Structures are given as structure tokens and as C-alpha cells.
C-alpha positions as CSV (number, residue, x, y, z in Angstrom):
1,M,55.1,-17.2,-69.7
2,K,54.4,-13.7,-71.0
3,I,57.4,-11.7,-72.2
4,A,57.1,-8.1,-73.3
5,V,59.7,-6.7,-75.7
6,V,59.6,-2.9,-75.5
7,G,61.1,-1.3,-78.5
8,A,60.4,-4.4,-80.6
9,T,60.4,-2.6,-83.9
10,G,63.8,-1.0,-83.3
11,L,67.3,-2.2,-84.4
12,V,68.1,-4.0,-81.1
13,G,64.5,-5.0,-80.5
14,S,64.3,-6.9,-83.7
15,V,67.4,-8.8,-82.8
16,M,66.0,-9.5,-79.4
17,L,63.0,-11.2,-81.1
18,R,65.3,-13.2,-83.3
19,V,67.4,-14.3,-80.3
20,L,64.3,-15.3,-78.3
21,I,63.4,-17.7,-81.2
22,E,67.0,-19.0,-81.4
23,R,67.1,-19.7,-77.7
24,G,63.9,-21.6,-77.4
25,F,61.2,-19.0,-76.5
26,Q,59.2,-19.4,-79.7
27,N,56.2,-20.9,-77.9
28,E,56.0,-18.3,-75.2
29,E,53.5,-15.5,-75.3
30,I,55.6,-12.6,-76.7
31,I,54.1,-9.1,-76.5
32,P,55.9,-6.7,-78.8
33,A,55.5,-3.1,-77.7
34,A,56.6,0.1,-79.4
35,S,55.6,3.8,-80.0
36,E,52.2,4.8,-81.2
37,K,53.2,4.9,-84.8
38,S,54.0,1.2,-84.8
39,V,50.9,0.0,-82.8
40,G,48.8,-2.4,-84.8
41,K,51.6,-3.4,-87.1
42,E,52.2,-7.2,-87.4
43,I,55.7,-8.6,-87.2
44,D,57.0,-12.1,-87.8
45,F,57.9,-14.2,-84.8
46,G,59.0,-17.7,-85.9
47,N,56.1,-19.3,-87.8
48,R,53.5,-16.8,-86.6
49,K,52.7,-13.1,-86.7
50,I,52.3,-11.0,-83.6
51,K,50.7,-7.6,-83.3
52,V,52.5,-4.6,-81.9
53,V,50.8,-3.0,-78.9
54,S,51.4,0.2,-77.0
55,V,53.7,0.2,-73.9
56,Q,50.7,0.9,-71.7
57,E,48.8,-2.0,-73.1
58,A,51.8,-4.3,-72.5
59,I,51.8,-3.1,-68.9
60,E,48.2,-4.1,-68.5
61,K,48.8,-7.6,-69.7
62,D,50.6,-8.5,-66.4
63,C,53.8,-9.9,-68.1
64,D,56.2,-12.0,-66.2
65,Y,59.2,-10.3,-67.8
66,A,59.7,-7.1,-69.9
67,I,62.9,-6.6,-72.0
68,F,63.5,-3.0,-72.9
69,S,65.4,-1.5,-75.7
70,A,63.7,1.8,-76.4
71,G,66.0,4.4,-74.9
72,S,66.5,5.9,-71.5
73,K,63.5,8.2,-71.6
74,V,61.1,5.3,-72.2
75,S,62.8,3.1,-69.6
76,K,62.6,5.8,-67.0
77,T,58.9,6.4,-67.6
78,Y,57.7,2.8,-68.0
79,A,60.1,0.4,-66.3
80,P,58.8,1.3,-62.8
81,L,55.2,0.9,-64.0
82,F,56.0,-2.7,-65.1
83,A,57.9,-3.3,-61.9
84,K,54.9,-2.1,-59.8
85,K,52.8,-4.7,-61.6
86,G,55.2,-7.4,-60.5
87,T,57.0,-7.7,-63.9
88,V,60.7,-8.2,-63.9
89,V,62.3,-5.6,-66.2
90,I,65.6,-6.2,-68.1
91,D,66.6,-2.8,-69.4
92,N,69.1,-2.2,-72.2
93,S,69.3,1.6,-71.9
94,S,71.7,3.6,-69.7
95,C,68.9,4.8,-67.5
96,W,69.3,2.4,-64.5
97,R,72.9,1.1,-64.9
98,M,74.5,3.2,-62.3
99,Q,71.7,3.3,-59.8
100,E,73.0,1.7,-56.6
101,D,70.1,-0.6,-56.0
102,V,69.9,-1.9,-59.6
103,P,72.1,-4.8,-60.5
104,L,74.2,-4.3,-63.7
105,V,74.7,-7.8,-65.1
106,V,76.8,-9.8,-67.5
107,P,75.6,-13.4,-66.7
108,E,79.0,-15.1,-67.1
109,I,80.5,-12.6,-64.7
110,N,78.1,-11.5,-62.0
111,I,74.6,-13.0,-62.3
112,N,74.8,-13.4,-58.5
113,A,74.4,-9.7,-58.2
114,V,70.6,-10.2,-58.9
115,K,68.6,-10.7,-55.8
116,P,65.0,-12.2,-55.6
117,M,63.5,-8.9,-54.8
118,D,65.0,-7.1,-57.8
119,K,62.4,-5.9,-60.3
120,I,64.7,-3.9,-62.6
121,I,67.9,-5.3,-63.9
122,A,70.3,-3.3,-66.1
123,N,72.0,-4.6,-69.3
124,P,75.5,-3.0,-69.6
125,N,76.7,-0.9,-72.5
126,C,77.8,-3.0,-75.5
127,S,81.5,-2.0,-75.3
128,T,81.6,-2.7,-71.6
129,I,80.2,-6.2,-72.1
130,Q,82.7,-7.4,-74.7
131,M,85.6,-5.8,-72.8
132,L,84.7,-7.5,-69.5
133,M,84.0,-10.9,-71.1
134,A,87.7,-10.9,-71.9
135,I,89.0,-9.1,-68.8
136,A,86.9,-10.6,-66.0
137,P,88.4,-14.1,-66.0
138,L,91.9,-12.6,-66.3
139,D,91.1,-10.4,-63.3
140,K,90.3,-13.4,-61.2
141,A,93.7,-14.9,-61.9
142,F,96.0,-11.9,-62.0
143,D,94.1,-8.9,-60.4
144,V,93.7,-6.1,-62.9
145,E,95.1,-2.8,-61.7
146,R,94.6,-0.6,-64.7
147,I,92.8,-0.7,-68.1
148,V,93.4,1.6,-71.1
149,V,90.9,0.9,-73.9
150,S,90.3,2.4,-77.3
151,T,87.2,1.4,-79.1
152,Y,86.3,1.3,-82.8
153,Q,82.5,1.2,-82.8
154,S,80.1,0.2,-85.5
155,V,77.5,2.6,-86.7
156,T,74.9,0.1,-85.6
157,G,75.6,1.2,-82.1
158,T,74.0,4.5,-82.9
159,G,71.0,3.0,-84.7
160,V,69.1,2.9,-87.9
161,K,69.6,6.6,-88.6
162,A,73.4,6.1,-88.6
163,I,73.2,3.0,-90.9
164,K,71.1,5.1,-93.4
165,Q,73.7,7.9,-93.2
166,L,76.5,5.5,-94.0
167,E,74.6,3.8,-96.8
168,A,73.7,7.2,-98.4
169,E,77.2,8.4,-98.2
170,E,78.6,5.2,-99.7
171,K,76.3,5.8,-102.7
172,G,77.4,9.4,-103.0
173,K,74.0,10.7,-102.0
174,E,73.2,13.5,-99.6
175,C,71.9,12.4,-96.2
176,F,69.2,14.9,-95.2
177,N,68.8,13.6,-91.6
178,P,72.3,12.5,-90.5
179,A,73.0,10.9,-87.2
180,Y,76.5,12.4,-87.0
181,P,77.8,16.0,-87.3
182,H,80.3,14.8,-89.9
183,R,80.5,12.3,-92.7
184,I,81.1,8.8,-91.5
185,F,81.9,7.2,-94.9
186,R,85.7,6.9,-95.2
187,N,86.1,8.7,-91.9
188,V,86.6,8.1,-88.2
189,L,84.7,10.2,-85.6
190,P,86.6,10.4,-82.3
191,F,83.6,10.4,-79.9
192,G,80.5,8.5,-78.8
193,G,77.5,10.0,-77.2
194,D,77.7,13.5,-75.8
195,F,80.8,15.4,-74.7
196,L,81.2,16.1,-71.0
197,E,82.9,19.1,-69.2
198,N,86.0,17.0,-68.5
199,G,86.7,16.5,-72.2
200,Y,85.5,12.9,-72.2
201,N,82.2,11.7,-73.6
202,T,79.3,9.6,-72.3
203,E,80.4,6.4,-74.1
204,E,83.8,6.7,-72.5
205,E,82.3,7.4,-69.1
206,K,80.2,4.2,-69.4
207,L,83.3,2.1,-69.9
208,V,84.8,3.5,-66.8
209,N,81.9,3.4,-64.4
210,E,80.3,0.2,-65.5
211,T,83.6,-1.7,-65.3
212,K,83.9,-0.7,-61.6
213,K,80.4,-1.7,-60.8
214,I,80.3,-5.1,-62.6
215,L,83.7,-6.2,-61.3
216,A,82.8,-4.8,-57.9
217,K,86.2,-3.0,-57.9
218,P,85.8,0.7,-57.3
219,E,89.6,1.0,-57.1
220,I,90.3,-0.2,-60.6
221,Q,91.7,2.4,-62.9
222,V,90.1,2.7,-66.3
223,T,90.6,5.3,-69.1
224,A,88.9,5.1,-72.5
225,T,88.9,6.7,-75.9
226,V,85.9,6.0,-78.1
227,A,85.8,6.3,-81.9
228,R,83.0,5.6,-84.4
229,V,84.1,3.9,-87.6
230,P,82.2,3.1,-90.9
231,V,81.6,-0.5,-90.0
232,V,78.3,-2.4,-89.5
233,G,79.5,-5.8,-88.2
234,G,80.5,-5.1,-84.7
235,H,82.6,-3.2,-82.2
236,S,86.4,-3.6,-81.9
237,E,88.6,-2.7,-78.9
238,S,92.3,-2.3,-78.4
239,I,92.8,-3.0,-74.7
240,N,95.9,-2.5,-72.6
241,I,95.9,-4.2,-69.2
242,Q,98.2,-3.9,-66.2
243,F,97.9,-6.7,-63.6
244,R,99.1,-6.7,-60.0
245,K,100.3,-10.3,-60.3
246,P,102.8,-11.7,-62.9
247,F,101.6,-14.0,-65.6
248,K,102.8,-16.3,-68.4
249,L,101.4,-15.7,-71.8
250,S,100.5,-19.4,-72.0
251,Q,98.3,-18.8,-68.9
252,I,96.4,-16.0,-70.7
253,F,95.7,-18.2,-73.7
254,D,94.6,-21.1,-71.5
255,I,92.2,-18.9,-69.5
256,L,90.6,-17.2,-72.5
257,E,90.3,-20.4,-74.5
258,N,88.4,-22.0,-71.6
259,T,86.1,-19.1,-70.9
260,P,82.5,-19.8,-72.0
261,G,81.4,-17.1,-74.6
262,V,84.9,-16.2,-75.6
263,R,86.6,-17.4,-78.7
264,V,90.3,-17.0,-79.3
265,I,91.5,-16.2,-82.9
266,D,95.2,-15.6,-82.7
267,N,97.5,-16.6,-85.5
268,P,98.8,-13.3,-86.9
269,S,101.3,-15.0,-89.3
270,K,98.3,-16.6,-91.0
271,H,96.4,-13.3,-90.8
272,K,93.9,-14.9,-88.4
273,Y,92.6,-12.4,-85.8
274,P,89.2,-11.0,-84.8
275,M,87.4,-8.7,-87.2
276,P,83.9,-7.2,-87.2
277,I,83.1,-9.1,-90.4
278,L,83.7,-12.3,-88.5
279,S,81.7,-11.3,-85.4
280,E,78.5,-10.2,-87.2
281,G,75.6,-12.4,-86.2
282,Q,77.7,-14.3,-83.6
283,D,77.2,-14.4,-79.8
284,D,80.8,-15.1,-78.9
285,V,83.3,-12.4,-78.0
286,F,86.4,-12.8,-80.1
287,V,89.9,-12.2,-78.7
288,G,93.2,-12.0,-80.5
289,R,96.5,-10.1,-80.9
290,I,97.3,-11.4,-77.4
291,R,100.8,-10.1,-76.5
292,R,102.8,-8.9,-73.6
293,D,103.3,-5.1,-73.2
294,Y,107.0,-4.9,-72.5
295,T,106.9,-1.2,-71.5
296,L,105.4,-1.9,-68.1
297,E,105.4,-4.6,-65.4
298,N,102.7,-7.2,-65.9
299,G,101.3,-5.5,-69.0
300,L,99.2,-7.2,-71.7
301,N,97.6,-6.1,-75.0
302,L,94.4,-7.6,-76.4
303,W,92.2,-7.0,-79.5
304,V,88.6,-7.8,-78.7
305,V,85.7,-7.8,-81.2
306,A,82.0,-8.6,-80.8
307,D,78.6,-8.1,-82.5
308,N,77.3,-5.1,-80.5
309,L,73.7,-5.9,-81.3
310,R,73.9,-9.5,-80.0
311,K,76.2,-10.2,-77.1
312,G,76.6,-6.4,-76.7
313,A,72.8,-6.0,-76.3
314,A,70.1,-8.5,-77.2
315,T,71.8,-11.8,-76.4
316,N,73.1,-10.6,-73.0
317,A,69.6,-9.5,-72.1
318,I,68.1,-12.9,-73.1
319,Q,70.8,-14.7,-71.2
320,I,69.8,-12.7,-68.1
321,L,66.3,-13.9,-68.7
322,E,67.4,-17.5,-69.0
323,C,69.2,-17.3,-65.7
324,L,66.2,-15.8,-64.0
325,I,64.0,-18.7,-65.1
326,G,66.6,-21.3,-64.3
327,K,67.2,-22.3,-67.9
328,K,70.9,-21.8,-67.7
């Protein structure tokens, strides 16, 4: 089996290569592809070295699958070229997510959205993935009517440039090529992506639109506020949910504790709750601070944390691949 990883030298791409090894793909033919400046570079893959090729060269190798994490512009240009050659593309950018004929997939929730003829499959936004891992099983039981979510997102979600900015600022050094318009060290930036005419920003818009598509519930009400925080371990979310059906808190715990890929950490009196420092390098989505919202009927509050580079990106993409080849 030939698997291309487009954007292999980037932050998410390098995690994708690591996850491929961890999940048993170390003996497959892996073709790392990147921009021209990285072509020819050798990178470690398990106990061997593999050479980075151009995206065009990867297309010509007639791969079975191509996993993209190189940004929307690259995906828009090259994903259709892979697909035309018969390669199934799993794309981590926002390029194809809201296109009607492209499935947007979290395997535990809606892998059945993928049809045999699909050649491009979209990986959702990291914040959407972790939120819906917690909400989807509860929706099945109690029918979610409305979601209010505030996110506290790691600088790793922006990329290497943002990590370098934070590290420079931590050391008291000037960052000459910052990722953000303001200092991130000891600060919180109340936005993600680009601002829109309606006052929201693109990260908030993704949470709204992707939730409706993945759950196949266009009527669900979602409102979001995104913030970037000086953290590297993962994204955190404060989620308020209103259900149409009544629930017992014990039922919430039981459902979440028995949901694959979700880990409940909820013992506040012992100071046990999800934190980014606990999620870093993990594939599970961590849920805690589970409590009833007494200000509205059938209301619930959750605190949800996950490593945005793994389940929020790389791991979810590899899990889609596993489902396609019947491994899971």
C-alpha cells in the first residue's frame, strides 16, 4: 500500500508520520511530500529514512491514499489531481469541509457518511472534533437543541510560527516574524483565524457549520467564542448544552464513560479535571467538570480538552484511513 503524506515536514505532518508508525503502518510504502525547499530531505520513519519528494512526484507514484496537511491552497490545487489518479485523499485543511459532496468525518460519529465513490474526505477542525466526541453520544440520547462553546486554543493550532513567537516572548526576546498581532506570552487573544463581517471569526464559524454537517442536524443552534492562549499541550473548551429531553447526571457520566475515545476525569474535590498538560501526546478526548446548568431546562456544562495535533488532526485522519481499509 502506498500512502502519501502531503505536508510531511510541517507540525501536523510530522505527527501524522508518528501516528502511522504507532498504529501499524511502519511497513507500508510511505511517500512524504512537501514544498520545493524540503524536497530531497531525509526524514526518519521508524527504523528507516525516507526521502521527501515534491507533491507532483507523489501524484505520479499512483498512491492508494494521500493524507494532506499543507493548508487550503495546496489542498485545493493538488487534492483533485490525486483523486483523478484514483487516490483517496484525506484532507486536514478547511478547503473541502463544507462542500456538499465531500464527507466531513469523525470516525466514531459518522464514518458511514463515506461512500465507495468518494475520493476526497475532509478532516474536521480540531476544536469541532473534540467537542463532538463528547456531544455526539449525548445527542443520541437526549437530542441537543443548542450549544454555547468557548474555546481556549493552544498556539500549536496556529503552527510552528506561533510556537516560536511564544518561546521568544517567554525568554524576553523580540520576535521578528510573529504569528499574532499581539503578544501571546501572559496574554489571551480573543480570536482565531480571520474576522468576518458579522463580528465572528473563521474559527468560530467552523465550529458552527461543521457541527451541523457532522451531526446531520441543520437545525441545531451553535454559538462560539474562540480564544488563543499561551499553551502548547492542547485545546480546552467550556461547553454549555441544552437538550430537548430531560436527563439524570448519572446518565451523562455513564454515556461518556462508555464512549470509545473519551476519558472522563471528574473529581474536582481532589483537583482532578482535564487540562492541556494531561492531554499532550494522547489520542483520547478528556471530559470533566460535568455539572447541571440550573439556569435553563435540560442544561449541562462540560469542560473538554484534547491534543489538537493528535485527535484534533493527525489521529483522526489516520483513523479514517483505518476505516477505509477495514482495519477498524
